[in-house]
C-alpha positions as CSV (number, residue, x, y, z in Angstrom):
1,M,-12.6,-68.8,-60.8
2,K,-14.2,-65.5,-61.5
3,K,-15.2,-65.2,-57.7
4,I,-11.7,-65.6,-56.7
5,I,-10.6,-62.8,-59.0
6,R,-13.4,-60.6,-57.9
7,Q,-12.4,-61.0,-54.2
8,L,-8.8,-60.5,-55.0
9,A,-9.8,-57.1,-56.7
10,T,-12.1,-56.2,-53.7
11,S,-9.3,-56.8,-51.2
12,A,-6.4,-55.3,-53.0
13,S,-7.7,-52.5,-55.0
14,L,-7.4,-49.7,-52.7
15,A,-3.9,-50.8,-51.5
16,V,-2.7,-51.3,-55.2
17,L,-3.9,-47.8,-56.3
18,A,-2.3,-46.3,-53.3
19,T,1.0,-48.1,-54.2
20,A,0.7,-46.9,-57.8
21,F,0.3,-43.3,-57.2
22,T,2.9,-42.9,-54.6
23,M,5.2,-45.0,-56.4
24,T,8.9,-43.7,-56.5
25,A,10.4,-43.5,-60.1
26,V,12.2,-46.5,-61.2
27,T,15.1,-46.6,-63.7
28,A,14.1,-49.9,-65.4
29,Q,12.3,-49.8,-68.6
30,T,8.9,-51.1,-68.5
31,P,8.9,-54.5,-70.4
32,A,6.7,-54.9,-73.5
33,P,3.8,-57.0,-73.2
34,A,4.0,-60.5,-74.8
35,A,1.6,-60.5,-77.7
36,A,-1.6,-62.3,-76.5
37,A,-3.0,-65.2,-78.8
38,Q,-6.6,-64.9,-79.8
39,G,-8.7,-66.8,-77.3
40,Q,-6.1,-66.4,-74.4
41,C,-8.5,-64.3,-72.4
42,T,-9.7,-67.1,-70.2
43,D,-10.1,-67.4,-66.5
44,E,-7.2,-69.6,-65.9
45,A,-5.0,-67.2,-68.0
46,K,-6.4,-64.1,-66.2
47,G,-6.0,-65.6,-62.9
48,A,-2.4,-66.5,-63.4
49,W,-1.5,-62.8,-64.7
50,Y,-3.5,-61.3,-61.7
51,T,-1.7,-63.7,-59.3
52,D,1.8,-62.5,-60.6
53,F,0.6,-59.0,-60.6
54,T,-0.3,-59.1,-56.7
55,K,2.7,-61.2,-56.2
56,F,5.2,-58.6,-57.6
57,R,3.6,-55.2,-57.3
58,T,5.5,-54.2,-54.2
59,T,8.7,-56.2,-54.7
60,D,9.2,-56.0,-58.4
61,P,7.0,-53.4,-60.1
62,A,8.6,-54.2,-63.6
63,K,7.2,-57.8,-63.2
64,A,3.8,-56.7,-62.0
65,A,3.4,-54.3,-64.8
66,E,4.4,-56.9,-67.2
67,A,1.7,-59.3,-65.8
68,G,-0.9,-56.5,-65.8
69,K,-0.3,-55.7,-69.4
70,K,-0.5,-59.1,-70.5
71,Y,-3.9,-59.3,-68.7
72,L,-5.0,-56.0,-70.5
73,A,-3.7,-57.1,-73.8
74,A,-5.4,-60.3,-73.9
75,C,-8.7,-59.0,-72.6
76,P,-9.0,-55.5,-74.2
77,Q,-12.9,-55.2,-74.0
78,E,-13.1,-56.5,-70.4
79,Q,-14.9,-54.1,-68.0
80,G,-14.8,-54.2,-64.2
81,D,-12.8,-53.4,-61.2
82,I,-9.7,-55.4,-62.0
83,P,-9.1,-53.9,-65.5
84,T,-9.9,-50.4,-64.3
85,Y,-7.3,-50.4,-61.6
86,L,-4.9,-52.2,-63.7
87,K,-5.1,-49.5,-66.0
88,K,-4.6,-46.8,-63.3
89,W,-1.8,-48.8,-61.8
90,I,0.2,-49.3,-65.0
91,A,-0.3,-45.6,-66.2
92,A,1.1,-44.6,-62.9
93,Y,4.0,-47.1,-63.0
94,D,4.8,-45.9,-66.6
95,K,5.0,-42.2,-65.5
96,G,7.3,-43.1,-62.8
97,A,9.4,-45.2,-64.9
98,R,9.6,-42.4,-67.6
99,Q,10.7,-39.8,-65.0
100,G,13.3,-42.3,-63.4
101,R,14.7,-43.1,-66.8
102,F,14.9,-39.6,-68.2
103,Q,17.9,-38.0,-66.5
104,P,20.1,-41.2,-66.9
105,L,19.4,-41.3,-70.5
106,L,20.2,-37.7,-70.9
107,Y,23.1,-36.9,-68.7
108,N,24.8,-40.5,-68.2
109,E,24.1,-42.5,-71.3
110,K,23.9,-39.3,-73.5
111,K,21.1,-40.9,-75.7
112,Y,19.8,-37.5,-76.6
113,T,17.2,-38.3,-79.1
114,E,15.6,-40.8,-76.7
115,A,15.9,-38.9,-73.7
116,L,14.3,-35.8,-75.5
117,G,11.5,-37.9,-76.7
118,L,10.9,-39.1,-73.2
119,G,10.9,-35.5,-71.9
120,K,8.3,-34.5,-74.3
121,E,6.0,-37.4,-73.4
122,I,6.4,-36.3,-69.6
123,L,5.8,-32.6,-70.4
124,A,2.5,-33.4,-72.4
125,E,1.0,-35.0,-69.3
126,E,2.6,-32.5,-66.9
127,P,3.5,-29.3,-68.9
128,E,4.9,-27.4,-65.7
129,N,7.0,-30.3,-64.4
130,L,10.1,-27.9,-63.4
131,R,12.5,-30.9,-63.1
132,V,12.0,-31.8,-66.8
133,L,11.7,-28.3,-68.1
134,I,15.1,-27.6,-66.7
135,D,16.6,-30.8,-68.1
136,M,14.9,-30.3,-71.5
137,G,16.3,-26.5,-71.6
138,W,19.9,-27.6,-70.8
139,G,19.6,-31.0,-72.6
140,S,18.4,-29.7,-75.9
141,Y,21.2,-27.4,-75.7
142,L,23.7,-30.2,-75.2
143,A,21.9,-32.5,-77.8
144,A,22.2,-29.5,-80.4
145,V,25.9,-29.4,-79.9
146,A,26.5,-33.1,-79.9
147,L,24.3,-34.0,-82.7
148,K,25.1,-30.9,-84.8
149,N,21.4,-30.0,-85.0
150,E,20.8,-26.5,-84.6
151,S,17.1,-26.9,-84.9
152,L,17.2,-28.1,-81.5
153,N,18.4,-24.7,-80.3
154,S,14.8,-23.1,-80.5
155,D,13.7,-26.0,-78.2
156,A,16.4,-25.3,-75.7
157,V,15.4,-21.7,-75.6
158,T,11.7,-22.5,-75.2
159,Y,12.2,-24.8,-72.4
160,A,14.8,-22.8,-70.6
161,K,12.6,-19.7,-70.5
162,K,9.7,-21.6,-69.1
163,A,11.8,-23.1,-66.5
164,I,13.2,-19.6,-65.6
165,Q,9.6,-18.2,-65.3
166,L,8.6,-20.8,-62.9
167,I,12.0,-20.5,-60.9
168,E,11.6,-16.7,-60.5
169,A,8.1,-17.4,-59.4
170,N,9.5,-19.3,-56.5
171,K,8.9,-22.8,-57.7
172,A,11.5,-25.5,-57.0
173,P,12.1,-29.2,-58.1
174,A,12.6,-31.9,-55.5
175,S,16.4,-31.7,-56.5
176,W,18.5,-29.2,-58.5
177,A,20.8,-32.0,-59.9
178,P,22.9,-32.0,-62.0
179,F,23.3,-28.4,-61.1
180,K,24.4,-27.6,-57.5
181,S,21.9,-25.0,-56.5
182,K,19.0,-22.7,-57.6
183,E,21.5,-20.0,-58.5
184,E,23.6,-22.2,-60.7
185,T,20.5,-23.6,-62.5
186,L,19.3,-20.0,-63.4
187,A,22.8,-19.2,-64.5
188,Y,22.9,-22.1,-67.1
189,L,19.6,-21.5,-68.3
190,Y,20.1,-17.8,-68.8
191,N,23.1,-18.6,-70.6
192,V,21.6,-20.9,-73.0
193,V,18.9,-18.3,-73.8
194,G,21.6,-15.6,-74.3
195,R,24.0,-17.5,-76.5
196,Q,21.3,-18.4,-78.9
197,A,20.0,-14.8,-79.2
198,V,23.4,-13.3,-80.0
199,K,22.9,-13.1,-83.6
200,S,18.9,-13.0,-83.7
201,N,18.2,-10.7,-80.7
202,P,21.3,-8.8,-79.3
203,A,19.1,-7.1,-76.8
204,E,17.8,-10.2,-75.4
205,A,21.2,-11.9,-75.5
206,L,22.8,-8.9,-73.4
207,N,20.1,-9.2,-70.8
208,A,20.3,-13.1,-70.5
209,L,24.0,-13.2,-70.6
210,I,24.7,-10.2,-68.1
211,K,22.4,-12.3,-65.7
212,S,24.2,-15.5,-66.3
213,V,27.7,-14.1,-65.4
214,Q,26.4,-12.0,-62.3
215,M,25.8,-15.1,-60.6
216,E,28.6,-17.1,-58.6
217,T,29.3,-20.1,-61.1
218,E,32.0,-21.3,-63.4
219,L,30.1,-19.3,-66.2
220,K,31.6,-15.9,-64.7
221,K,35.1,-17.5,-65.4
222,D,34.4,-18.2,-69.2
223,P,35.8,-15.7,-71.4
224,W,33.3,-16.6,-74.4
225,N,30.5,-15.1,-72.4
226,Y,32.0,-11.7,-72.3
227,Y,33.0,-12.1,-76.0
228,F,29.2,-12.7,-76.7
229,I,28.4,-9.8,-74.6
230,G,30.6,-7.4,-76.5
231,A,29.4,-8.8,-79.6
232,S,26.0,-8.4,-78.7
233,Y,26.6,-4.7,-77.7
234,E,28.3,-4.2,-81.1
235,S,25.5,-5.6,-83.2
236,G,22.7,-4.3,-81.3
237,P,22.8,-1.0,-79.4
238,Y,26.0,0.2,-81.0
239,A,24.7,-0.6,-84.7
240,T,21.4,1.3,-83.9
241,L,22.7,4.3,-82.3
242,S,25.7,4.5,-84.8
243,A,23.2,4.4,-87.8
244,D,20.8,6.8,-86.1
245,Y,23.8,9.2,-85.6
246,K,24.8,8.9,-89.4
247,T,21.2,9.6,-90.5
248,R,20.6,12.7,-88.3
249,F,23.9,14.4,-88.0
250,A,26.6,13.0,-90.6
251,G,28.1,16.0,-92.5
252,K,26.4,18.6,-90.4
253,N,27.8,21.2,-87.9
254,E,27.9,20.0,-84.3
255,T,25.1,20.8,-82.0
256,P,24.3,20.0,-78.4
257,E,21.8,17.4,-79.9
258,S,24.6,15.7,-81.8
259,K,27.0,15.6,-78.9
260,L,24.2,14.1,-76.8
261,A,23.7,11.4,-79.5
262,L,27.5,10.8,-79.5
263,E,27.6,10.4,-75.7
264,N,25.0,7.5,-76.1
265,V,27.1,6.0,-78.8
266,N,30.3,6.3,-76.8
267,Q,29.0,4.8,-73.5
268,V,28.0,1.6,-75.7
269,V,31.4,1.6,-77.0
270,D,32.8,1.7,-73.2
271,R,30.7,-1.3,-72.5
272,M,32.1,-3.3,-75.6
273,I,35.7,-2.3,-74.4
274,D,34.9,-3.7,-71.1
275,A,33.5,-7.0,-72.2
276,Y,36.3,-7.6,-74.8
277,A,38.9,-6.8,-72.2
278,R,37.2,-9.3,-69.8
279,A,37.5,-11.9,-72.7
280,V,41.2,-11.3,-73.0
281,A,42.1,-11.3,-69.2
282,L,40.1,-14.5,-68.6
283,A,41.6,-16.3,-71.7
284,G,45.0,-15.6,-70.1
285,S,47.6,-18.1,-71.2
286,D,45.1,-20.9,-71.7
287,A,45.9,-22.8,-74.9
288,K,42.5,-23.5,-75.9
289,Y,41.6,-19.8,-76.0
290,Q,44.8,-18.4,-77.7
291,A,43.5,-18.5,-81.2
292,N,40.3,-16.6,-80.3
293,K,42.3,-14.3,-77.8
294,K,44.2,-12.7,-80.5
295,D,40.8,-11.8,-82.2
296,W,39.4,-10.5,-79.1
297,L,42.5,-8.4,-78.4
298,D,42.5,-6.9,-81.8
299,A,38.7,-5.9,-81.3
300,L,39.6,-4.4,-78.0
301,S,42.7,-2.5,-79.2
302,T,40.7,-1.0,-82.2
303,W,37.8,0.1,-80.0
304,Y,40.2,1.3,-77.2
305,K,42.2,3.4,-79.6
306,Y,38.9,4.8,-81.1
307,R,38.0,6.0,-77.4
308,H,41.8,7.4,-76.9
309,N,42.7,9.4,-79.9
310,S,44.3,6.5,-81.7
311,S,46.4,5.7,-78.6
312,D,46.8,2.3,-76.7
313,A,48.5,3.8,-73.9
314,G,47.2,2.2,-70.7
315,L,45.4,-0.8,-72.4
316,N,47.5,-3.2,-70.7
317,E,46.8,-1.9,-67.4
318,M,43.0,-1.7,-68.1
319,I,43.2,-5.6,-69.0
320,A,45.0,-6.3,-65.9
321,G,42.5,-4.5,-63.6
322,V,39.3,-5.1,-65.5
323,L,38.4,-8.3,-63.5
324,S,38.7,-6.6,-60.2
325,K,35.8,-4.3,-61.2
326,P,32.2,-5.2,-61.5
327,L,30.5,-5.9,-64.8
328,P,28.8,-2.6,-65.9
329,P,25.2,-3.0,-66.2
330,L,23.1,-2.4,-69.2
331,P,23.4,1.4,-70.1
332,T,20.7,3.7,-69.7
333,P,20.0,6.6,-72.1
334,I,22.0,9.7,-71.3
335,M,19.4,12.8,-71.2
336,T,21.9,15.7,-70.5
337,L,25.4,16.4,-71.6
338,P,28.1,15.7,-68.8
339,A,30.4,18.4,-67.9
340,A,33.7,18.6,-69.8
341,T,36.4,16.4,-68.4
342,P,40.1,16.2,-69.1
343,A,41.2,13.6,-71.7
344,A,41.4,10.0,-69.9
345,T,44.1,7.3,-70.3
346,T,41.8,4.5,-69.8
347,P,38.1,4.2,-70.7
348,T,35.6,4.9,-68.0
349,T,32.9,2.3,-67.9
350,G,30.2,1.1,-65.7
351,N,28.0,4.1,-65.5
352,S,25.8,6.3,-67.7
353,G,27.6,9.2,-69.4
354,A,31.0,7.7,-69.1
355,A,33.5,10.0,-70.8
356,G,36.6,8.9,-72.5
357,A,38.9,11.1,-74.4
358,N,36.6,11.4,-77.5
359,S,33.3,11.9,-75.4
360,S,32.3,15.3,-74.4
361,S,34.4,17.3,-77.1
362,G,32.4,15.7,-79.8
363,A,35.5,14.9,-81.8
364,A,34.6,11.2,-82.4
365,A,37.3,9.7,-84.7
366,S,36.0,6.4,-86.5
367,P,37.9,3.3,-85.7
368,G,40.6,2.9,-88.2
369,A,39.7,-0.8,-88.7
370,K,37.0,-2.9,-88.1
371,P,37.3,-5.5,-85.3
372,A,38.5,-8.9,-86.2
373,S,35.9,-11.5,-86.1
374,A,36.0,-14.7,-84.3
375,A,36.1,-17.8,-86.5
376,A,32.5,-19.1,-87.3
377,T,33.7,-22.5,-86.5
378,S,35.1,-21.7,-82.9
379,V,34.0,-24.0,-80.4
380,T,33.0,-22.6,-77.0
381,P,33.6,-24.9,-74.1
382,V,31.1,-24.8,-71.0
383,T,31.7,-27.5,-68.4
384,Q,29.1,-28.6,-66.1
385,T,30.4,-31.1,-63.4
386,T,28.4,-33.1,-61.0
387,T,29.5,-36.0,-58.4
388,K,28.2,-38.4,-60.8
389,T,28.7,-37.1,-64.4
390,T,30.6,-34.6,-66.2
391,T,28.8,-32.8,-69.0
392,T,30.8,-30.8,-71.5
393,A,28.8,-28.3,-73.8
394,S,30.1,-26.3,-76.6
395,T,28.4,-24.2,-79.0
396,K,29.5,-22.6,-82.3
397,S,30.6,-19.1,-81.7
398,A,28.3,-16.4,-83.0
399,T,29.9,-14.7,-86.2
400,K,30.7,-11.0,-85.1
401,P,28.8,-8.7,-87.1
402,K,30.5,-6.1,-89.2
403,T,31.1,-2.8,-87.6
404,R,29.5,0.4,-88.8
405,N,31.6,3.5,-88.5
406,N,29.0,5.9,-88.9
407,H,30.0,8.8,-86.6
408,R,33.0,10.9,-87.8
409,R,34.9,14.2,-86.9
410,H,33.0,17.2,-88.3
């Protein structure tokens, strides 16, 4: 009997190993090996298991794996060719089975806890598996929403950043699914990073969110993304520049230096106005946005009036036309004062040194009221549709930071 087993091992070992390492992913779970009774490691039992293994290894890999696992469980101390390549074959099979099971668990069955655990197992063996990193980034975000577990958001960001790094280094998975393309994949990964950074790191949020909406995907049409951009400008650059202005110039006579500082504050305010206007315009008459649209319009009106001597003249026209213009890039510091210009009826956005009615004159009236905050419990819909599944992700909207009105008329 031992001779028969050795002959089977010699004739089949190379073929079996080749099959194992090139095996395509299967979606069936690997059956758990039956508990082997003590004393079951006999030549007859091993011969039967090995016969089943060789019989099914190409036609039914799950059954082959089950037979192989029974062999190894019954004879854990056995050395030699057969146990060596059984271990290698089963390891390769389990690896393929995990990867084949991962996406269906995550996107079709929405068994997030099980899927994310499986993803971590795969990444422990293959830390730069781009397909799994993409799915773990997007999937952790979906799970955080579905399970109401915000601790998963940090995992989502970590995986998304790693995936972005590899994609931008010209790496690509075998398939971009469930996304349609490289561009769509990057847009959604940047969106995950940006939304989670709105409160904790506005500068990072701005960089990521602006990148996400500059790509031609459905995210470009989502008003929430522009609200988050406006809120990030407000709690980040605006808060910093406004506080600096107050510290250095409040209560003092106007100087060229104070006017230059005010120009830098105002160009950020213009970006905020542009972002809030886009949120309002994209919300349109869609019922699911109306409660939040009121808050966005209140914020927009407040900041628009601040830049236009307490007047909202031209605001409706500005909203109507804002989507026909490109989203302004992140502002660069203004180093010299622009030439004085006549008062404008609409805010100038999209270029450094943009001057509204309160710009070069230095007569910066503080907003009369703080922009309204969106409700902390608001839900943000992001829909990702594929030919097979429809995945809808929502995230709790960031609480809008309080506005600091630190630059006033002298």
